[in-house]
MMTF fields as JSON, N, C-alpha, C and O atoms, coordinates in Angstrom:
{
  "mmtfVersion": "1.0.0",
  "mmtfProducer": "UNKNOWN",
  "numBonds": 447,
  "numAtoms": 448,
  "numGroups": 112,
  "numChains": 1,
  "numModels": 1,
  "chainsPerModel": [1],
  "groupsPerChain": [112],
  "chainIdList": ["A"],
  "bondAtomList": [4, 2, 8, 6, 12, 10, 16, 14, 20, 18, 24, 22, 28, 26, 32, 30, 36, 34, 40, 38, 44, 42, 48, 46, 52, 50, 56, 54, 60, 58, 64, 62, 68, 66, 72, 70, 76, 74, 80, 78, 84, 82, 88, 86, 92, 90, 96, 94, 100, 98, 104, 102, 108, 106, 112, 110, 116, 114, 120, 118, 124, 122, 128, 126, 132, 130, 136, 134, 140, 138, 144, 142, 148, 146, 152, 150, 156, 154, 160, 158, 164, 162, 168, 166, 172, 170, 176, 174, 180, 178, 184, 182, 188, 186, 192, 190, 196, 194, 200, 198, 204, 202, 208, 206, 212, 210, 216, 214, 220, 218, 224, 222, 228, 226, 232, 230, 236, 234, 240, 238, 244, 242, 248, 246, 252, 250, 256, 254, 260, 258, 264, 262, 268, 266, 272, 270, 276, 274, 280, 278, 284, 282, 288, 286, 292, 290, 296, 294, 300, 298, 304, 302, 308, 306, 312, 310, 316, 314, 320, 318, 324, 322, 328, 326, 332, 330, 336, 334, 340, 338, 344, 342, 348, 346, 352, 350, 356, 354, 360, 358, 364, 362, 368, 366, 372, 370, 376, 374, 380, 378, 384, 382, 388, 386, 392, 390, 396, 394, 400, 398, 404, 402, 408, 406, 412, 410, 416, 414, 420, 418, 424, 422, 428, 426, 432, 430, 436, 434, 440, 438, 444, 442],
  "bondOrderList": [1, 1, 1, 1, 1, 1, 1, 1, 1, 1, 1, 1, 1, 1, 1, 1, 1, 1, 1, 1, 1, 1, 1, 1, 1, 1, 1, 1, 1, 1, 1, 1, 1, 1, 1, 1, 1, 1, 1, 1, 1, 1, 1, 1, 1, 1, 1, 1, 1, 1, 1, 1, 1, 1, 1, 1, 1, 1, 1, 1, 1, 1, 1, 1, 1, 1, 1, 1, 1, 1, 1, 1, 1, 1, 1, 1, 1, 1, 1, 1, 1, 1, 1, 1, 1, 1, 1, 1, 1, 1, 1, 1, 1, 1, 1, 1, 1, 1, 1, 1, 1, 1, 1, 1, 1, 1, 1, 1, 1, 1, 1],
  "groupList": [{"groupName": "GLY", "atomNameList": ["N", "CA", "C", "O"], "elementList": ["N", "C", "C", "O"], "formalChargeList": [0, 0, 0, 0], "bondAtomList": [1, 0, 2, 1, 3, 2], "bondOrderList": [1, 1, 2], "singleLetterCode": "G", "chemCompType": "PEPTIDE LINKING"}, {"groupName": "THR", "atomNameList": ["N", "CA", "C", "O"], "elementList": ["N", "C", "C", "O"], "formalChargeList": [0, 0, 0, 0], "bondAtomList": [1, 0, 2, 1, 3, 2], "bondOrderList": [1, 1, 2], "singleLetterCode": "T", "chemCompType": "L-PEPTIDE LINKING"}, {"groupName": "ILE", "atomNameList": ["N", "CA", "C", "O"], "elementList": ["N", "C", "C", "O"], "formalChargeList": [0, 0, 0, 0], "bondAtomList": [1, 0, 2, 1, 3, 2], "bondOrderList": [1, 1, 2], "singleLetterCode": "I", "chemCompType": "L-PEPTIDE LINKING"}, {"groupName": "LYS", "atomNameList": ["N", "CA", "C", "O"], "elementList": ["N", "C", "C", "O"], "formalChargeList": [0, 0, 0, 0], "bondAtomList": [1, 0, 2, 1, 3, 2], "bondOrderList": [1, 1, 2], "singleLetterCode": "K", "chemCompType": "L-PEPTIDE LINKING"}, {"groupName": "ALA", "atomNameList": ["N", "CA", "C", "O"], "elementList": ["N", "C", "C", "O"], "formalChargeList": [0, 0, 0, 0], "bondAtomList": [1, 0, 2, 1, 3, 2], "bondOrderList": [1, 1, 2], "singleLetterCode": "A", "chemCompType": "L-PEPTIDE LINKING"}, {"groupName": "LEU", "atomNameList": ["N", "CA", "C", "O"], "elementList": ["N", "C", "C", "O"], "formalChargeList": [0, 0, 0, 0], "bondAtomList": [1, 0, 2, 1, 3, 2], "bondOrderList": [1, 1, 2], "singleLetterCode": "L", "chemCompType": "L-PEPTIDE LINKING"}, {"groupName": "TRP", "atomNameList": ["N", "CA", "C", "O"], "elementList": ["N", "C", "C", "O"], "formalChargeList": [0, 0, 0, 0], "bondAtomList": [1, 0, 2, 1, 3, 2], "bondOrderList": [1, 1, 2], "singleLetterCode": "W", "chemCompType": "L-PEPTIDE LINKING"}, {"groupName": "TYR", "atomNameList": ["N", "CA", "C", "O"], "elementList": ["N", "C", "C", "O"], "formalChargeList": [0, 0, 0, 0], "bondAtomList": [1, 0, 2, 1, 3, 2], "bondOrderList": [1, 1, 2], "singleLetterCode": "Y", "chemCompType": "L-PEPTIDE LINKING"}, {"groupName": "PHE", "atomNameList": ["N", "CA", "C", "O"], "elementList": ["N", "C", "C", "O"], "formalChargeList": [0, 0, 0, 0], "bondAtomList": [1, 0, 2, 1, 3, 2], "bondOrderList": [1, 1, 2], "singleLetterCode": "F", "chemCompType": "L-PEPTIDE LINKING"}, {"groupName": "VAL", "atomNameList": ["N", "CA", "C", "O"], "elementList": ["N", "C", "C", "O"], "formalChargeList": [0, 0, 0, 0], "bondAtomList": [1, 0, 2, 1, 3, 2], "bondOrderList": [1, 1, 2], "singleLetterCode": "V", "chemCompType": "L-PEPTIDE LINKING"}, {"groupName": "PRO", "atomNameList": ["N", "CA", "C", "O"], "elementList": ["N", "C", "C", "O"], "formalChargeList": [0, 0, 0, 0], "bondAtomList": [1, 0, 2, 1, 3, 2], "bondOrderList": [1, 1, 2], "singleLetterCode": "P", "chemCompType": "L-PEPTIDE LINKING"}, {"groupName": "GLU", "atomNameList": ["N", "CA", "C", "O"], "elementList": ["N", "C", "C", "O"], "formalChargeList": [0, 0, 0, 0], "bondAtomList": [1, 0, 2, 1, 3, 2], "bondOrderList": [1, 1, 2], "singleLetterCode": "E", "chemCompType": "L-PEPTIDE LINKING"}, {"groupName": "GLN", "atomNameList": ["N", "CA", "C", "O"], "elementList": ["N", "C", "C", "O"], "formalChargeList": [0, 0, 0, 0], "bondAtomList": [1, 0, 2, 1, 3, 2], "bondOrderList": [1, 1, 2], "singleLetterCode": "Q", "chemCompType": "L-PEPTIDE LINKING"}, {"groupName": "ASP", "atomNameList": ["N", "CA", "C", "O"], "elementList": ["N", "C", "C", "O"], "formalChargeList": [0, 0, 0, 0], "bondAtomList": [1, 0, 2, 1, 3, 2], "bondOrderList": [1, 1, 2], "singleLetterCode": "D", "chemCompType": "L-PEPTIDE LINKING"}, {"groupName": "MET", "atomNameList": ["N", "CA", "C", "O"], "elementList": ["N", "C", "C", "O"], "formalChargeList": [0, 0, 0, 0], "bondAtomList": [1, 0, 2, 1, 3, 2], "bondOrderList": [1, 1, 2], "singleLetterCode": "M", "chemCompType": "L-PEPTIDE LINKING"}, {"groupName": "ARG", "atomNameList": ["N", "CA", "C", "O"], "elementList": ["N", "C", "C", "O"], "formalChargeList": [0, 0, 0, 0], "bondAtomList": [1, 0, 2, 1, 3, 2], "bondOrderList": [1, 1, 2], "singleLetterCode": "R", "chemCompType": "L-PEPTIDE LINKING"}, {"groupName": "ASN", "atomNameList": ["N", "CA", "C", "O"], "elementList": ["N", "C", "C", "O"], "formalChargeList": [0, 0, 0, 0], "bondAtomList": [1, 0, 2, 1, 3, 2], "bondOrderList": [1, 1, 2], "singleLetterCode": "N", "chemCompType": "L-PEPTIDE LINKING"}, {"groupName": "SER", "atomNameList": ["N", "CA", "C", "O"], "elementList": ["N", "C", "C", "O"], "formalChargeList": [0, 0, 0, 0], "bondAtomList": [1, 0, 2, 1, 3, 2], "bondOrderList": [1, 1, 2], "singleLetterCode": "S", "chemCompType": "L-PEPTIDE LINKING"}, {"groupName": "CYS", "atomNameList": ["N", "CA", "C", "O"], "elementList": ["N", "C", "C", "O"], "formalChargeList": [0, 0, 0, 0], "bondAtomList": [1, 0, 2, 1, 3, 2], "bondOrderList": [1, 1, 2], "singleLetterCode": "C", "chemCompType": "L-PEPTIDE LINKING"}, {"groupName": "HIS", "atomNameList": ["N", "CA", "C", "O"], "elementList": ["N", "C", "C", "O"], "formalChargeList": [0, 0, 0, 0], "bondAtomList": [1, 0, 2, 1, 3, 2], "bondOrderList": [1, 1, 2], "singleLetterCode": "H", "chemCompType": "L-PEPTIDE LINKING"}],
  "groupTypeList": [0, 1, 2, 3, 4, 2, 5, 6, 1, 2, 5, 5, 2, 7, 0, 4, 8, 9, 4, 7, 3, 2, 5, 10, 4, 7, 9, 4, 11, 7, 12, 5, 4, 13, 3, 14, 12, 11, 12, 4, 15, 8, 4, 9, 9, 16, 15, 7, 10, 11, 13, 12, 2, 15, 13, 17, 2, 8, 3, 9, 9, 3, 13, 5, 13, 2, 10, 9, 3, 15, 11, 11, 2, 3, 2, 1, 4, 1, 12, 13, 9, 9, 15, 2, 4, 18, 13, 7, 1, 9, 10, 9, 13, 5, 5, 9, 7, 12, 2, 16, 5, 19, 8, 1, 10, 17, 17, 11, 16, 3, 16, 5],
  "groupIdList": [1, 2, 3, 4, 5, 6, 7, 8, 9, 10, 11, 12, 13, 14, 15, 16, 17, 18, 19, 20, 21, 22, 23, 24, 25, 26, 27, 28, 29, 30, 31, 32, 33, 34, 35, 36, 37, 38, 39, 40, 41, 42, 43, 44, 45, 46, 47, 48, 49, 50, 51, 52, 53, 54, 55, 56, 57, 58, 59, 60, 61, 62, 63, 64, 65, 66, 67, 68, 69, 70, 71, 72, 73, 74, 75, 76, 77, 78, 79, 80, 81, 82, 83, 84, 85, 86, 87, 88, 89, 90, 91, 92, 93, 94, 95, 96, 97, 98, 99, 100, 101, 102, 103, 104, 105, 106, 107, 108, 109, 110, 111, 112],
  "secStructList": [7, 2, 2, 2, 2, 2, 2, 2, 2, 2, 2, 2, 2, 2, 2, 2, 2, 2, 2, 2, 2, 2, 2, 2, 2, 2, 2, 2, 2, 2, 2, 2, 2, 2, 2, 2, 2, 2, 2, 2, 2, 2, 2, 2, 2, 2, 6, 7, 7, 2, 2, 2, 2, 2, 2, 2, 2, 2, 2, 2, 2, 2, 2, 6, 6, 7, 7, 7, 7, 4, 4, 4, 1, 3, 3, 3, 3, 7, 1, 1, 3, 3, 3, 3, 3, 7, 7, 3, 3, 3, 3, 3, 3, 7, 1, 1, 7, 3, 3, 3, 3, 3, 3, 7, 7, 3, 3, 3, 3, 3, 7, 7],
  "xCoordList": [127.033, 125.959, 125.75, 124.615, 126.833, 126.725, 126.051, 125.227, 126.406, 125.807, 124.312, 123.515, 123.94, 122.529, 121.765, 120.654, 122.338, 121.703, 121.569, 120.548, 122.586, 122.535, 121.46, 120.708, 121.377, 120.358, 118.95, 118.064, 118.735, 117.423, 117.063, 115.912, 118.054, 117.825, 117.459, 116.54, 118.169, 117.86, 116.465, 115.699, 116.142, 114.813, 113.717, 112.669, 113.945, 112.98, 112.803, 111.681, 113.898, 113.818, 113.093, 112.27, 113.386, 112.703, 111.203, 110.379, 110.848, 109.435, 108.716, 107.575, 109.377, 108.789, 108.656, 107.669, 109.636, 109.579, 108.41, 107.695, 108.219, 107.102, 105.769, 104.876, 105.637, 104.402, 104.191, 103.067, 105.265, 105.187, 104.71, 104.003, 105.085, 104.697, 103.294, 102.586, 102.883, 101.619, 100.434, 99.353, 100.604, 99.484, 98.728, 97.5, 99.378, 98.611, 97.597, 96.527, 97.911, 96.97, 95.727, 94.611, 95.912, 94.765, 93.932, 92.705, 94.592, 93.872, 93.051, 91.895, 93.652, 92.932, 91.737, 90.674, 91.892, 90.778, 89.654, 88.478, 90.008, 89.002, 88.25, 87.026, 88.976, 88.336, 87.43, 86.351, 87.863, 87.034, 85.766, 84.677, 85.894, 84.718, 83.752, 82.536, 84.28, 83.441, 82.692, 81.503, 83.378, 82.741, 81.691, 80.646, 81.968, 80.985, 79.712, 78.605, 79.872, 78.72, 77.923, 76.693, 78.627, 77.963, 77.215, 76.067, 77.856, 77.223, 76.025, 75.013, 76.123, 74.989, 73.799, 72.657, 74.066, 72.998, 72.304, 71.077, 73.097, 72.525, 71.866, 70.817, 72.477, 71.977, 70.616, 69.772, 70.381, 69.097, 67.991, 66.858, 68.301, 67.299, 67.024, 65.872, 68.09, 67.953, 67.798, 67.632, 67.852, 67.71, 68.704, 68.331, 69.967, 71.018, 71.176, 71.032, 71.469, 71.746, 73.122, 73.974, 73.323, 74.57, 75.799, 76.82, 75.726, 76.885, 77.279, 78.466, 76.309, 76.608, 77.301, 78.244, 76.832, 77.448, 78.873, 79.803, 79.04, 80.355, 81.334, 82.485, 80.878, 81.748, 82.184, 83.341, 81.275, 81.587, 82.622, 83.577, 82.421, 83.366, 84.705, 85.751, 84.69, 85.942, 86.762, 87.991, 86.102, 86.81, 87.571, 88.712, 86.931, 87.591, 88.756, 89.822, 88.548, 89.601, 90.83, 91.959, 90.607, 91.732, 92.408, 93.636, 91.616, 92.189, 93.047, 94.04, 92.669, 93.39, 94.49, 95.18, 94.661, 95.66, 95.472, 96.439, 94.243, 93.926, 93.903, 93.292, 94.555, 94.644, 93.356, 93.313, 92.317, 91.032, 90.62, 90.67, 90.217, 89.701, 88.222, 87.552, 87.721, 86.324, 85.367, 84.385, 85.651, 84.745, 84.823, 83.981, 85.809, 85.919, 85.055, 84.921, 84.481, 83.58, 82.199, 81.579, 81.727, 80.445, 79.323, 79.372, 78.312, 77.184, 75.9, 75.698, 75.033, 73.682, 72.746, 72.728, 71.976, 71.081, 69.662, 69.357, 68.816, 67.396, 66.625, 67.221, 65.309, 64.522, 64.612, 64.407, 64.921, 64.928, 66.309, 66.433, 67.344, 68.67, 69.752, 69.608, 70.845, 72.039, 73.215, 73.466, 73.937, 75.125, 76.316, 76.247, 77.404, 78.643, 79.755, 79.87, 80.577, 81.677, 82.823, 82.617, 84.013, 85.175, 86.177, 86.102, 87.099, 88.073, 89.417, 89.543, 90.426, 91.729, 92.857, 92.655, 94.056, 95.26, 96.296, 96.506, 96.939, 97.983, 99.317, 99.502, 100.255, 101.586, 102.408, 102.436, 103.075, 103.901, 105.302, 105.474, 106.296, 107.686, 108.332, 108.452, 108.745, 109.36, 110.875, 111.468, 111.487, 112.919, 113.35, 113.879, 113.141, 113.556, 112.412, 112.622, 111.221, 110.036, 108.956, 108.816, 108.198, 107.084, 105.792, 105.666, 104.824, 103.528, 102.45, 102.612, 101.362, 100.196, 99.056, 98.607, 98.59, 97.471, 96.188, 96.027, 95.282, 94.038, 92.887, 92.694, 92.123, 91.011, 89.736, 89.777, 88.605, 87.294, 86.276, 85.364, 86.418, 85.43, 84.082, 84.019, 83.014, 81.681, 80.699, 80.981, 79.553, 78.523, 77.16, 77.021, 76.176, 74.798, 73.87, 74.035, 72.901, 71.92, 70.538, 70.366, 69.576, 68.22, 67.311, 67.499, 66.317, 65.312, 64.37, 63.998, 64.0, 63.066, 61.709, 60.736],
  "yCoordList": [-34.216, -35.174, -35.871, -36.154, -36.148, -36.854, -35.972, -36.444, -34.696, -33.763, -33.627, -33.584, -33.559, -33.455, -34.699, -34.578, -35.875, -37.12, -37.156, -37.6, -36.695, -36.66, -35.693, -36.009, -34.517, -33.532, -34.065, -33.879, -34.718, -35.288, -36.4, -36.526, -37.19, -38.25, -37.664, -38.151, -36.624, -35.952, -35.349, -35.46, -34.717, -34.115, -35.19, -34.978, -36.311, -37.412, -37.989, -38.268, -38.163, -38.683, -37.688, -38.088, -36.403, -35.387, -35.351, -35.183, -35.505, -35.559, -36.735, -36.601, -37.88, -39.049, -38.789, -39.198, -38.115, -37.773, -36.832, -37.015, -35.831, -34.888, -35.633, -35.403, -36.512, -37.295, -38.159, -38.286, -38.753, -39.595, -38.798, -39.337, -37.535, -36.696, -36.101, -35.94, -35.773, -35.054, -36.005, -35.736, -37.085, -37.973, -38.514, -38.585, -38.896, -39.395, -38.389, -38.788, -37.107, -36.083, -36.042, -35.903, -36.161, -36.151, -37.437, -37.393, -38.56, -39.822, -39.783, -40.204, -39.274, -39.169, -38.234, -38.517, -37.125, -36.191, -36.849, -36.647, -37.629, -38.338, -39.348, -39.448, -40.093, -41.084, -40.405, -40.913, -39.261, -38.526, -38.012, -38.129, -37.45, -36.943, -38.083, -37.905, -39.243, -40.408, -40.847, -41.161, -40.869, -41.254, -40.22, -40.579, -38.936, -37.891, -38.092, -37.959, -38.41, -38.645, -39.842, -39.803, -40.902, -42.106, -41.812, -42.224, -41.108, -40.79, -39.865, -40.026, -38.908, -38.008, -38.794, -38.533, -39.753, -40.588, -41.396, -41.412, -42.058, -42.868, -42.013, -42.374, -40.888, -40.038, -39.441, -39.328, -39.058, -38.455, -39.503, -39.19, -40.731, -41.794, -42.287, -42.485, -42.482, -43.028, -41.958, -42.279, -40.697, -39.563, -39.635, -39.551, -39.789, -39.808, -38.424, -37.422, -38.345, -37.04, -36.53, -37.303, -35.227, -34.598, -35.198, -35.397, -35.489, -36.045, -37.418, -37.735, -38.221, -39.545, -39.418, -40.153, -38.493, -38.258, -37.741, -38.215, -36.77, -36.18, -37.246, -37.285, -38.112, -39.174, -40.125, -40.541, -40.461, -41.355, -40.732, -41.392, -39.468, -38.77, -38.585, -38.751, -38.245, -38.035, -39.321, -39.27, -40.46, -41.736, -41.937, -42.398, -41.588, -41.693, -40.704, -41.038, -39.492, -38.465, -38.977, -38.82, -39.586, -40.124, -41.271, -41.356, -42.155, -43.292, -42.844, -43.493, -41.745, -41.238, -40.242, -39.737, -39.956, -38.98, -37.604, -36.973, -37.151, -35.829, -34.847, -35.136, -33.694, -32.745, -31.934, -30.737, -32.597, -31.937, -32.304, -33.47, -31.308, -31.555, -31.883, -31.516, -32.579, -33.02, -31.846, -31.938, -30.739, -29.587, -28.818, -27.958, -29.113, -28.456, -29.125, -28.602, -30.258, -30.939, -30.326, -30.459, -29.662, -28.952, -29.849, -30.349, -30.037, -30.902, -30.104, -29.402, -30.208, -29.673, -30.833, -31.338, -31.24, -32.384, -31.978, -31.725, -31.923, -31.679, -32.864, -33.826, -32.788, -33.887, -33.924, -34.972, -32.779, -32.705, -32.804, -33.242, -32.405, -32.353, -32.627, -32.299, -33.243, -33.432, -32.858, -33.241, -31.932, -31.325, -31.629, -31.483, -32.052, -32.341, -31.59, -31.66, -30.868, -30.124, -29.975, -29.989, -29.834, -29.476, -28.769, -28.831, -28.107, -27.279, -27.522, -27.337, -27.936, -28.192, -27.969, -27.917, -27.839, -27.629, -28.659, -28.912, -29.246, -30.235, -29.638, -29.367, -29.427, -28.951, -30.096, -31.193, -29.834, -30.85, -30.276, -29.236, -30.952, -30.518, -31.221, -32.446, -30.433, -30.98, -30.742, -30.626, -30.67, -30.446, -29.029, -28.318, -28.605, -27.258, -26.257, -25.057, -26.741, -25.883, -26.539, -27.762, -25.732, -26.277, -25.693, -24.483, -26.594, -26.143, -26.533, -27.478, -25.801, -26.099, -26.449, -25.61, -27.68, -28.13, -27.875, -28.372, -27.113, -26.735, -27.557, -27.609, -28.201, -29.04, -28.604, -28.197, -28.684, -28.371, -29.417, -29.094, -30.658, -31.664, -31.38, -30.913, -31.669, -31.464, -32.404, -32.955, -32.559, -33.411, -32.909, -32.34, -33.125, -32.751, -33.798, -34.222, -34.2, -35.138, -34.716, -34.42, -34.694, -34.267, -35.469, -36.461, -35.359, -36.391, -36.366, -35.299, -37.525, -37.582, -37.414, -37.425],
  "zCoordList": [158.971, 158.916, 160.251, 160.635, 160.956, 162.231, 163.277, 164.06, 163.284, 164.249, 163.994, 164.931, 162.728, 162.374, 162.839, 163.355, 162.665, 163.107, 164.626, 165.15, 165.327, 166.794, 167.268, 168.19, 166.649, 167.03, 166.778, 167.612, 165.652, 165.363, 166.36, 166.777, 166.725, 167.706, 169.062, 169.721, 169.484, 170.751, 170.703, 171.66, 169.594, 169.434, 169.472, 170.082, 168.839, 168.84, 170.248, 170.671, 170.962, 172.334, 173.235, 174.059, 173.088, 173.902, 173.573, 174.472, 172.302, 171.91, 172.56, 173.0, 172.62, 173.283, 174.779, 175.39, 175.375, 176.794, 177.088, 178.074, 176.237, 176.405, 176.321, 177.136, 175.351, 175.223, 176.462, 176.947, 176.974, 178.171, 179.388, 180.239, 179.476, 180.617, 180.46, 181.454, 179.241, 179.013, 178.819, 179.342, 178.099, 177.771, 178.991, 178.93, 180.085, 181.235, 181.784, 182.243, 181.744, 182.221, 181.331, 181.832, 180.029, 179.116, 179.232, 179.138, 179.433, 179.604, 180.89, 180.904, 181.976, 183.253, 183.126, 183.679, 182.407, 182.216, 181.423, 181.726, 180.415, 179.624, 180.489, 180.406, 181.312, 182.18, 183.206, 183.513, 183.736, 184.689, 184.015, 184.577, 182.831, 182.106, 181.794, 181.872, 181.444, 181.169, 182.429, 182.366, 183.561, 184.822, 185.237, 185.781, 184.982, 185.285, 184.464, 184.985, 183.197, 182.331, 182.82, 182.872, 183.178, 183.683, 184.986, 185.148, 185.904, 187.181, 186.997, 187.679, 186.094, 185.839, 185.314, 185.694, 184.445, 183.892, 184.995, 185.084, 185.823, 186.897, 187.966, 188.498, 188.279, 189.367, 189.041, 189.93, 187.8, 187.449, 187.482, 187.849, 187.108, 187.111, 188.533, 188.918, 189.305, 190.654, 191.731, 192.908, 191.334, 192.253, 193.409, 194.58, 193.054, 194.067, 194.686, 193.985, 195.986, 196.607, 196.175, 195.734, 196.308, 195.858, 196.532, 195.872, 197.828, 198.533, 198.001, 197.922, 197.643, 197.1, 195.74, 195.446, 194.926, 193.611, 193.8, 193.147, 194.693, 194.959, 195.46, 195.025, 196.371, 196.88, 195.77, 195.724, 194.894, 193.786, 192.84, 192.43, 192.504, 191.616, 192.311, 191.684, 193.588, 194.325, 194.412, 194.392, 194.508, 194.523, 193.205, 193.198, 192.113, 190.807, 190.724, 190.207, 191.231, 191.233, 191.988, 191.523, 193.147, 193.926, 193.192, 193.168, 192.593, 191.863, 190.682, 190.354, 190.047, 188.878, 189.24, 188.354, 190.525, 191.004, 190.37, 189.943, 190.311, 189.778, 190.945, 191.974, 190.808, 191.927, 192.134, 191.848, 192.632, 192.908, 194.327, 194.717, 195.087, 196.431, 196.333, 195.367, 197.347, 197.344, 197.184, 196.447, 197.876, 197.819, 196.493, 196.234, 195.661, 194.36, 193.287, 192.181, 193.609, 192.672, 192.846, 193.901, 191.813, 191.878, 191.359, 190.236, 192.208, 191.871, 192.001, 192.992, 191.006, 191.08, 190.752, 189.629, 191.748, 191.544, 191.921, 193.086, 190.923, 191.147, 190.572, 190.088, 190.628, 190.06, 188.54, 187.926, 187.932, 186.471, 185.836, 184.692, 186.562, 185.95, 186.997, 188.175, 186.52, 187.341, 186.564, 185.421, 187.2, 186.601, 187.499, 188.719, 186.873, 187.589, 186.87, 185.647, 187.637, 187.031, 188.019, 189.232, 187.495, 188.305, 187.405, 186.177, 188.045, 187.343, 188.014, 189.224, 187.245, 187.862, 186.87, 185.656, 187.432, 186.645, 187.058, 188.244, 186.06, 186.311, 185.863, 184.676, 186.804, 186.402, 185.822, 186.379, 184.705, 184.055, 183.871, 183.235, 184.425, 184.32, 183.131, 183.11, 182.144, 180.936, 180.906, 179.834, 182.073, 182.272, 181.906, 182.759, 180.677, 180.27, 180.335, 180.158, 180.587, 180.58, 181.427, 181.425, 182.148, 182.924, 182.367, 182.179, 182.104, 181.602, 182.603, 183.375, 182.579, 183.392, 182.456, 181.675, 182.533, 181.711, 182.487, 183.602, 181.911, 182.582, 182.002, 180.788, 182.902, 182.48, 183.185, 184.346, 182.494, 183.069, 182.612, 181.85, 183.063, 182.665, 183.325, 184.462, 182.599, 183.145, 182.437, 181.373, 183.063, 182.499, 182.955, 184.037, 182.124, 182.465, 181.87, 180.726, 182.66, 182.156, 182.671, 183.854, 181.774, 182.134, 182.203, 181.499, 183.07, 183.222, 182.019, 181.53, 181.562, 180.435, 180.978, 180.223]
}
């Protein structure tokens, strides 16, 4: 009975550790996708140039410590539509196993 309790405790602690390592990557991806949506909305109305949109998104990427280079942020800005997308992978070391979390946040907003 004692060994079983110890194993369950170790498993529970490891589960909390995995959540501690993985959840920040998902939260950062959600915040980036939210900022992309917001920027697409403003950019289509205010007709922001692609470089201004890219700089704004890249600032958020740096603040969130997301491994994306400035040139990897893809922007398409016309008078009718603004599309923002990027593609990145976050390596997560779980002590006994390493996983790569792949994210592709994107946003599109059309002019009314």
